N, CA, C and O atoms as a MOPAC input file, in Angstrom:
PM7 MOZYME 1SCF
protein

 N     67.15500 1   -46.42600 1   -99.50700 1
 C     67.27700 1   -47.86500 1   -99.73900 1
 C     66.46600 1   -48.59000 1   -98.67100 1
 O     66.53000 1   -48.24300 1   -97.49100 1
 N     65.72400 1   -49.57100 1   -99.07800 1
 C     64.86300 1   -50.29900 1   -98.15800 1
 C     65.43600 1   -51.70200 1   -97.94600 1
 O     65.33200 1   -52.56000 1   -98.82200 1
 N     66.04200 1   -51.92700 1   -96.77700 1
 C     66.63900 1   -53.23000 1   -96.48000 1
 C     65.59900 1   -54.28000 1   -96.12200 1
 O     65.91700 1   -55.46700 1   -96.05900 1
 N     64.35700 1   -53.85900 1   -95.88800 1
 C     63.30900 1   -54.80200 1   -95.50800 1
 C     62.58900 1   -55.40100 1   -96.71400 1
 O     61.96400 1   -56.45600 1   -96.60600 1
 N     62.67500 1   -54.74500 1   -97.83200 1
 C     61.94100 1   -55.17900 1   -99.01900 1
 C     62.67500 1   -56.33800 1   -99.70700 1
 O     63.82900 1   -56.17800 1  -100.10300 1
 N     62.03000 1   -57.49700 1   -99.85500 1
 C     62.68800 1   -58.63600 1  -100.49000 1
 C     63.03900 1   -58.38700 1  -101.95700 1
 O     64.05100 1   -58.88900 1  -102.44500 1
 N     62.21800 1   -57.62100 1  -102.65300 1
 C     62.50600 1   -57.32500 1  -104.06100 1
 C     63.76400 1   -56.46600 1  -104.17300 1
 O     64.61900 1   -56.71600 1  -105.02300 1
 N     63.87300 1   -55.45600 1  -103.31500 1
 C     65.06600 1   -54.60400 1  -103.32000 1
 C     66.31500 1   -55.41800 1  -102.98900 1
 O     67.35600 1   -55.25100 1  -103.62500 1
 N     66.21100 1   -56.29100 1  -102.00300 1
 C     67.36100 1   -57.14100 1  -101.63300 1
 C     67.74900 1   -58.04300 1  -102.79900 1
 O     68.93400 1   -58.25800 1  -103.05200 1
 N     66.75900 1   -58.56900 1  -103.50500 1
 C     67.01700 1   -59.44900 1  -104.64000 1
 C     67.75300 1   -58.70200 1  -105.75300 1
 O     68.75600 1   -59.18500 1  -106.27800 1
 N     67.24400 1   -57.51400 1  -106.10900 1
 C     67.90500 1   -56.71200 1  -107.14300 1
 C     69.32200 1   -56.32100 1  -106.71300 1
 O     70.24300 1   -56.32600 1  -107.53000 1
 N     69.49500 1   -55.98600 1  -105.44800 1
 C     70.81900 1   -55.61700 1  -104.95500 1
 C     71.78000 1   -56.80100 1  -105.06200 1
 O     72.93300 1   -56.62700 1  -105.45800 1
 N     71.32000 1   -57.99600 1  -104.71400 1
 C     72.15700 1   -59.19000 1  -104.81300 1
 C     72.52000 1   -59.48700 1  -106.26300 1
 O     73.66500 1   -59.82700 1  -106.56000 1
 N     71.55700 1   -59.36100 1  -107.16100 1
 C     71.82500 1   -59.58200 1  -108.57900 1
 C     72.81600 1   -58.54600 1  -109.12000 1
 O     73.68200 1   -58.87100 1  -109.93300 1
 N     72.68000 1   -57.30000 1  -108.66300 1
 C     73.60900 1   -56.24700 1  -109.07600 1
 C     75.03500 1   -56.59500 1  -108.63800 1
 O     75.98200 1   -56.44800 1  -109.41100 1
 N     75.17800 1   -57.05100 1  -107.40500 1
 C     76.51000 1   -57.40800 1  -106.90600 1
 C     77.09100 1   -58.59800 1  -107.66600 1
 O     78.29000 1   -58.62400 1  -107.94600 1
 N     76.25900 1   -59.58000 1  -108.00000 1
 C     76.72800 1   -60.72000 1  -108.78400 1
 C     77.21600 1   -60.26300 1  -110.15500 1
 O     78.25100 1   -60.72200 1  -110.63800 1
 N     76.47500 1   -59.37000 1  -110.76900 1
 C     76.86600 1   -58.86200 1  -112.08600 1
 C     78.18800 1   -58.09300 1  -111.99100 1
 O     79.04900 1   -58.23100 1  -112.86000 1
 N     78.35000 1   -57.29000 1  -110.94400 1
 C     79.60300 1   -56.55800 1  -110.75400 1
 C     80.77200 1   -57.52300 1  -110.60100 1
 O     81.82900 1   -57.33400 1  -111.20300 1
 N     80.57500 1   -58.55300 1  -109.79400 1
 C     81.63300 1   -59.53900 1  -109.57400 1
 C     82.01100 1   -60.24600 1  -110.86800 1
 O     83.16300 1   -60.63800 1  -111.05400 1
 N     81.04900 1   -60.40700 1  -111.75300 1
 C     81.29300 1   -61.06200 1  -113.03500 1
 C     81.85900 1   -60.08300 1  -114.07200 1
 O     82.20900 1   -60.48100 1  -115.18300 1
 N     81.94600 1   -58.80000 1  -113.69900 1
 C     82.47600 1   -57.79900 1  -114.61300 1
 C     81.46000 1   -57.27300 1  -115.61100 1
 O     81.83000 1   -56.59900 1  -116.57300 1
 N     80.18100 1   -57.57000 1  -115.39600 1
 C     79.12400 1   -57.11800 1  -116.30800 1
 C     78.47200 1   -55.87300 1  -115.71500 1
 O     77.41500 1   -55.94400 1  -115.08700 1
 N     79.12800 1   -54.72900 1  -115.92900 1
 C     78.65800 1   -53.49100 1  -115.32300 1
 C     77.38300 1   -52.96900 1  -115.97900 1
 O     76.62000 1   -52.23900 1  -115.34600 1
 N     77.14400 1   -53.33000 1  -117.22400 1
 C     75.90500 1   -52.95300 1  -117.88000 1
 C     74.71900 1   -53.63100 1  -117.18700 1
 O     73.70800 1   -52.99000 1  -116.90000 1
 N     74.85100 1   -54.90800 1  -116.92800 1
 C     73.78500 1   -55.63700 1  -116.24600 1
 C     73.63000 1   -55.12800 1  -114.80800 1
 O     72.51300 1   -55.02200 1  -114.30300 1
 N     74.74800 1   -54.81600 1  -114.15400 1
 C     74.69000 1   -54.28200 1  -112.79000 1
 C     73.88800 1   -52.98100 1  -112.76900 1
 O     73.08300 1   -52.75400 1  -111.86500 1
 N     74.11200 1   -52.13800 1  -113.76200 1
 C     73.37300 1   -50.88000 1  -113.86700 1
 C     71.89600 1   -51.15300 1  -114.10100 1
 O     71.04100 1   -50.48700 1  -113.51700 1
 N     71.59200 1   -52.12600 1  -114.95000 1
 C     70.19500 1   -52.48000 1  -115.20600 1
 C     69.48600 1   -52.87800 1  -113.91300 1
 O     68.35700 1   -52.45200 1  -113.67100 1
 N     70.13600 1   -53.68800 1  -113.08400 1
 C     69.52300 1   -54.10400 1  -111.82200 1
 C     69.34500 1   -52.93300 1  -110.87300 1
 O     68.35600 1   -52.87700 1  -110.14200 1
 N     70.28500 1   -51.99800 1  -110.87000 1
 C     70.13700 1   -50.82100 1  -110.01800 1
 C     68.95500 1   -49.97400 1  -110.47400 1
 O     68.21200 1   -49.44800 1  -109.64600 1
 N     68.77900 1   -49.83900 1  -111.78800 1
 C     67.63200 1   -49.09400 1  -112.31200 1
 C     66.33200 1   -49.79200 1  -111.90800 1
 O     65.38100 1   -49.13000 1  -111.49200 1
 N     66.28200 1   -51.10800 1  -112.02400 1
 C     65.08300 1   -51.84200 1  -111.61400 1
 C     64.79600 1   -51.63500 1  -110.13100 1
 O     63.64300 1   -51.44600 1  -109.74300 1
 N     65.82400 1   -51.67000 1  -109.31000 1
 C     65.62900 1   -51.46700 1  -107.87200 1
 C     65.09200 1   -50.06800 1  -107.60000 1
 O     64.17700 1   -49.89700 1  -106.79500 1
 N     65.65400 1   -49.07600 1  -108.26500 1
 C     65.21000 1   -47.69900 1  -108.03800 1
 C     63.80500 1   -47.44300 1  -108.56100 1
 O     63.10100 1   -46.57700 1  -108.04100 1
 N     63.39200 1   -48.17400 1  -109.56800 1
 C     62.05300 1   -47.99500 1  -110.14600 1
 C     61.02000 1   -48.92200 1  -109.53200 1
 O     59.86100 1   -48.92100 1  -109.94600 1
 N     61.42400 1   -49.70100 1  -108.56100 1
 C     60.51700 1   -50.62200 1  -107.88900 1
 C     59.27200 1   -49.84000 1  -107.45900 1
 O     59.39900 1   -48.78000 1  -106.84700 1
 N     58.07900 1   -50.33900 1  -107.76700 1
 C     56.84100 1   -49.57400 1  -107.56400 1
 C     56.65400 1   -48.94900 1  -106.18000 1
 O     56.17800 1   -47.81700 1  -106.08200 1
 N     57.00600 1   -49.63800 1  -105.14500 1
 C     56.77400 1   -49.08200 1  -103.81200 1
 C     57.92100 1   -48.19000 1  -103.35100 1
 O     57.85000 1   -47.59600 1  -102.27500 1
 N     58.96200 1   -48.09200 1  -104.14700 1
 C     60.11600 1   -47.26600 1  -103.78700 1
 C     60.53700 1   -46.42500 1  -104.97900 1
 O     61.72900 1   -46.20800 1  -105.20100 1
 N     59.56100 1   -45.94800 1  -105.75100 1
 C     59.85800 1   -45.22200 1  -106.97600 1
 C     60.67700 1   -43.96500 1  -106.69200 1
 O     60.39900 1   -43.21700 1  -105.75500 1
 N     61.67700 1   -43.75700 1  -107.51600 1
 C     62.52400 1   -42.57900 1  -107.42500 1
 C     62.53400 1   -41.93700 1  -108.80400 1
 O     62.82000 1   -42.60100 1  -109.80100 1
 N     62.22700 1   -40.66900 1  -108.86000 1
 C     62.24700 1   -39.96400 1  -110.13300 1
 C     63.66000 1   -39.48000 1  -110.40200 1
 O     64.23200 1   -38.73100 1  -109.61000 1
 N     64.21800 1   -39.91000 1  -111.51900 1
 C     65.55200 1   -39.48400 1  -111.93000 1
 C     65.37500 1   -38.68300 1  -113.21500 1
 O     65.09700 1   -39.25200 1  -114.27000 1
 N     65.53700 1   -37.34900 1  -113.12800 1
 C     65.31600 1   -36.52800 1  -114.31800 1
 C     66.38700 1   -36.77900 1  -115.37000 1
 O     67.53700 1   -37.08000 1  -115.05000 1
 N     65.98500 1   -36.64800 1  -116.63400 1
 C     66.93600 1   -36.77700 1  -117.74700 1
 C     67.80800 1   -35.54500 1  -117.77000 1
 O     67.33200 1   -34.44000 1  -117.51000 1
 N     69.07200 1   -35.72000 1  -118.07700 1
 C     69.98000 1   -34.59500 1  -118.17500 1
 C     69.84000 1   -33.96000 1  -119.55100 1
 O     69.65500 1   -34.65700 1  -120.54900 1
 N     69.92700 1   -32.65500 1  -119.59900 1
 C     69.83000 1   -31.92900 1  -120.86600 1
 C     70.97100 1   -32.34700 1  -121.77800 1
 O     72.10500 1   -32.51200 1  -121.33000 1
 N     70.66900 1   -32.51700 1  -123.04800 1
 C     71.70600 1   -32.87600 1  -124.01700 1
 C     72.08200 1   -34.34300 1  -123.98600 1
 O     73.04000 1   -34.74900 1  -124.64400 1
 N     71.34500 1   -35.14200 1  -123.23400 1
 C     71.65000 1   -36.56500 1  -123.15900 1
 C     71.35900 1   -37.26400 1  -124.47300 1
 O     70.52000 1   -36.81700 1  -125.25500 1
 N     72.05500 1   -38.36000 1  -124.70800 1
 C     71.84000 1   -39.12400 1  -125.93900 1
 C     70.60900 1   -39.98600 1  -125.80500 1
 O     70.26000 1   -40.43700 1  -124.71300 1
 N     69.96300 1   -40.20700 1  -126.91300 1
 C     68.80800 1   -41.10200 1  -126.95000 1
 C     69.19400 1   -42.36400 1  -127.67300 1
 O     69.97200 1   -42.33900 1  -128.62700 1
 N     68.64200 1   -43.47300 1  -127.21000 1
 C     68.95100 1   -44.76500 1  -127.84000 1
 C     68.19100 1   -44.93500 1  -129.11700 1
 O     68.32500 1   -45.96100 1  -129.78400 1

């Protein structure tokens, strides 16, 4: 986690706001955006047998 990056801090704040509002789907979306942030990309492999949308 990069505490110096303003984009990461912004996504983290939005995630916390969504959690406080009870919107865990949106909170998850913000966490995914933070993790996929271009300068802090994290590869999260798909699990075998996972459902597709």
